[in-house]
Every structure is written in structure tokens, then in C-alpha cells.
C-alpha positions, 0 to 999 in steps of 0.5 A: 473387722481390722483394728484402726491404729493412729501412729504418732512419730518424732520426725524432730528425732527427739531434737525438739525436746532438747534444744526447742528451749535454746531456740525458741524459749518455749519447751515443744517436746515433739514435732508429729507425724501421724498415720493410720494403720488398718490391717497392717498397711500405714497411710500417712501424707508425705507429699501425697497420701502415701501407703505401705506395709507398716513394718516397712514404715521404719526401713523406709524413713528411719523413725519409730512411732513413740506410740501407736494408739488403738482408735475403733475398727472398721468395715471397710476392705483395703481395696475400698480404702484405697479407692476412696483416697485414689478419689481423694487424691484426684480430685484437684484434677476433677476440680481445679479449686475443691471446696470439700466440706461435710455435706460433700466430702466423698463417701466410700460406701 
């Protein structure tokens, strides 16, 4: 079963830590962006649900993860994950004002 990892990035490139106190009066260590990595593919939100090879993220976005945490494993295939994410991305078109709750959350089974 493929491992599931959480990649965390600092989209400020370290500027939050060095300038936040000066501008805001409080210390902010980073401005986080996260992606979920499954079987070498990173899934993240960037104006919609995006996916790309985890190794390509740095080349395409110019940042490396500050941490990569193991969060578990999945029995789902890449095709099943993609189908589920596609369904989620189509929800606004299928229902103009969706209210997603735990009881009606789309299943990827």
C-alpha cells in the first residue's frame, strides 16, 4: 500500500520569520502551504485541486518542503484518488451551492 505524506512549504521563503515582528508586532515563523503526497504524486490546492509529480514541485514552484511527514498508508490506487478528486472538483457545477457535511461527503469507494 502506498505511503501518504504531508509536505509542508513556507511560501514566504523565510521572510515571514525575519520580517513579521517588524511589520506585525508578532513573530510568525512561516506562511504554510501543504500538499499530500501519495505514490510520488503531490496533490495540492492552487486555484483548484492540482496534482503533479512530487519531484517536479520544486522545479515548477521554486520551493522545497520544509518537512515531509508520514501520515499513514492508503489502499486506494492513483486512479481511484484522481476519480474522487475529479468528483469533488465537479461538485460546484453539479450543485450550485453545495453544503458538504460528514454525512454526504463523496466516497471514493
